[in-house]
N, C-alpha and C positions, 0 to 999 in steps of 0.2 A: 347348307343342308347336307351336302355330301360329307363334310367334316364331321357332322354329328354321328353319322353311321360308322365312319372309319374309327372315330375315337372309342366306340363301343364294340369294335370288331364285329359289326353287323354287316350282312351282305347289302350291297348298294342296289336299290331298286333299279330296274332297267331304264325307267324314264329319267333317272338322274345320271346315268352313265354318259359321259361325253367323250367321244373319240373323234379323230380327224374325219372318219367316214361319216358319222352322223352329222357333224358340223358342216361338212362339205355338201351333204344332201340338203340341209336347211338353207345354206347360202344359195345353192342352185335353185331351190324352190322360190326363194325371194327374188332371185334374178329373173327367173321365167315369169313370175307374176308381174314384176315391173315391166318386162319387155312386152307382155301381152297388153297391159294397160296403155303403154306408150303407143304401140301399134294401133290399138283401138281408137285412141284419140286422133291419130293421124288419118285413119280411114274415115271416121265419122266426120271429121273436119267441123267440129262444133264452132259455130260463128254466133257470137252474142252482140256483134257490132250494130245489128239492126234492131236490137231491143229498144222498146220505147217505154221506160218506166212510168212516165207521166200518163200515157194512154192506158197502161195497165192499171194504174191507181184510179183513173177515171172509171174504167169498167168495173173494178172491184167496188167502187163507191156506189155505182148503180145496182150491182148485185146485192149489196148490203142494205139497200133501200127498196125492199120488195114492193111490188104492186099486187096487193092481195086480191084485187078484183078478178085476176085471171083464174082464181080458184073456183069462181062461181060463174053461172051463165051471164054472158055479156049483153044479150038482147033476147027478144021474144023468139028468135029463130033457133037459139041454142037451148039444149036440154041439160039436165044435171050431168048426163053422161058425156057431154061434150066439153065440160069444164074441168079444171085441174083436179078437184077432189073426186069427181066421178071417174075420171080416167085413172086416178091412183087406185081406186077400188077395183077397176077393171084390171089394172096391172097386177094387183094382189091375187085376183082370181085366175089370171093367166098363169101365174106361178103355181097356184094350187092345182089347176087342171093339168099343167105340164108335168108336175111332180107325180100326180096320180097315174098319168099315162106311162111315165118312166118306171114307176113301181110295178105296174102290171107286167111289163116286159122284163125288168131287171130281176125280180124275185125268182121266177123259175130258172132264168139263166144263171143266177148266182150259185145254185146247187150244182149246175153243170160245170161251173168254173171254180169249184172248191176241190182242192187236191185230196183231202181226206175222204170225200164222198165218192170221187170218180176214180179212185185207184182200184186195182184188182185184175184188170185185163187190158189188152192193147186198144180195144175199141173205146172204152171209157176214157183211157188216157189220151187218145187222139181227140175225143170230144172236148176234154178239159183244155187241151192245148189250143184248139180252134176257138173256143169261147174266150179264153184269156187274150188271145191275139185280137179278137173282135173288140173286147173291152178297151184294149190299148189303142187300137185304131180310132175308135169312136171318140175316146177321150182326147186324142191328139189333135182333133179338128177343132179349131177355135170356134166359140159360139157365134162370133160375128160373121165368120164365113158361112156357118150353117144358116144364119139369118138371111144372108144374101141369097143362098140357094132356096130357102123357104119362100122368100119374097118372089122369086122367079116362078116357083111352083104354084103358090097360093095367092099371088098378088099381095099388095100391101094390106095390112090389117092384123087383127089379133091372131088369126089362124097361123100366120107365118111365125109370130113370136112363140106361140104355144108349141108348135112342132119343132122349132129350133131348140128351145129349152129342153123339151122332152127327149129328143134324140141325143143331145149332149149328155143328159143325165143318165141315160141307159148305160153308157160306158162308165161314168163316175160311180153311180150307185151300184152297178153290177160288181165293180171291183171292191167297193166297200163292203157290200153284202157278202161276197165270196170270202173276204178276209175275216169277216165275223164268223162265218161257218168254220173256217180253218182254225179259228182260235178257241173253239169250244172244247170242253172236257172230253177226251177220247174214250173214257171209261164206259159210259152208257152205250156208245157205238159198238165197242168190242163185245159188251155183254149181250146186246140185242142180236148182233151178228152171230154170236156163238150159239144162239138158239135156233139158227137156221132161217132167220127172217130174210126176206128179199130186200133189195135196195130201197124200195118205196117204204116198206115197213120200218126200216132203220131210220130213214129221214123223218117219218111221221112221229115215231115214238122216242127217238134219241136225239134228233137234231132240232126239230122245231121248238120244243119246250125251252131250249137254251138260247135261241136266237130271237125270240119275240121282242124282248126289251131292247136289245141292240139294234134290231131292224127299225123299231119305232124311233129310237133316238137318232139314228142316222138319217131317217126320212125327214124328221123335223129339222135336222141340221141342213139338209139339202134344200128344204122348202125355204128356210131363212136365206140361204145363198141365192136361190132362184128369184126371190123378191128383189134382191140387189141387182141381179143380172137383167131382169126384165126391162127396167127403164132404159138401159143402155141400148137395147135392141131397137128403140125408137129411132136411133140414128139411121137405121136401114129401112125405116118405114114399117117395122114389125109390130105396130100397135102399142097401146098403152100410153101412159103419161109421158114416156120418153119422146114420142112423136110430137106432142105439143111443146115440149121443152126445146127440142132442136128446131122446130119451126120458129119459135120466138128468138132463139139464138141467131138463126140465119137472118131474121128480120131486124136484128140489133135491138130487140126489146129486152134489154138486160134487167129492167125493173121486174118485168113479168117472169123472166127466167129465174131471178133470185127467189121469187116466191115459190116457184115450182121446185127448185133445188132444195129449199127449206122443207117443203112438204115431203120430198123423197127422203131426205135425211131423217126427219122425225119418224116417218113410217118404218124405215130400216132399223132405227134405234129401238122402236117399240117391238118390232118383230124379233130382233136379236135378244131383247130382254125376255120376251115370252118364251122363245125357243130354249133359251138357257135355263129358265125355270123348269120347263117340262123335262128337259134332258137331265137336270139335276135330280129330279124325283125318280127318273127311270134308272139312274145309275146304281 
């Protein structure tokens, strides 16, 4: 490729220029990468000697032969809401309620965390920085840790799952919403500001009309994600179908667990398809 440019007396693009300096940097990068991987393997000390492929195959065989009865009430003492399908419905609504709680908090905070809205004086700049740090801190806490804390606060059950998902999503959705505000066309903001409008009037007339569709699209995307997260919180006793799944896993009822896993997968696929269709129409 370099010969092509030289034969035509054309300047060689920077990415095709090879010098000892650039080659030295590439080799050093490869050496450092290899060293990091080698050190990681030594520290983690991955041991596969105790693996039991025959037992794994046996468990997979049971998971792939699901016991569908777990999806329905087992006896007269169980109701629809105690069985797999009922708990899956509960899990979906846990995600819906948690997303709604997060939206209520994240939407107003998103304007405070948008640089193009909060510029102008030191006070608003300080508010912007504080809100952005808050979003970062909340997002950095894994949702399983939040579930543990929520279970301590609210005991086991659906409340713990809802508040764990909601709190985590305040940080995630707040950041996404803020970036949506920062990505709008600045023209209307400048025009409205030039008329002497205050900050609230600027947001109402110049910002809101541009962010309605992006906000709805991002909310639907997070709802889809929350439906996937909710069953995992059952590991911590935070309600929903995940609790029933992990109970069956702990009792070695792999046939029943396979049915519940299949139910979760089908639900997530349907939610993913529906959310993708809605977001496509909003784009």
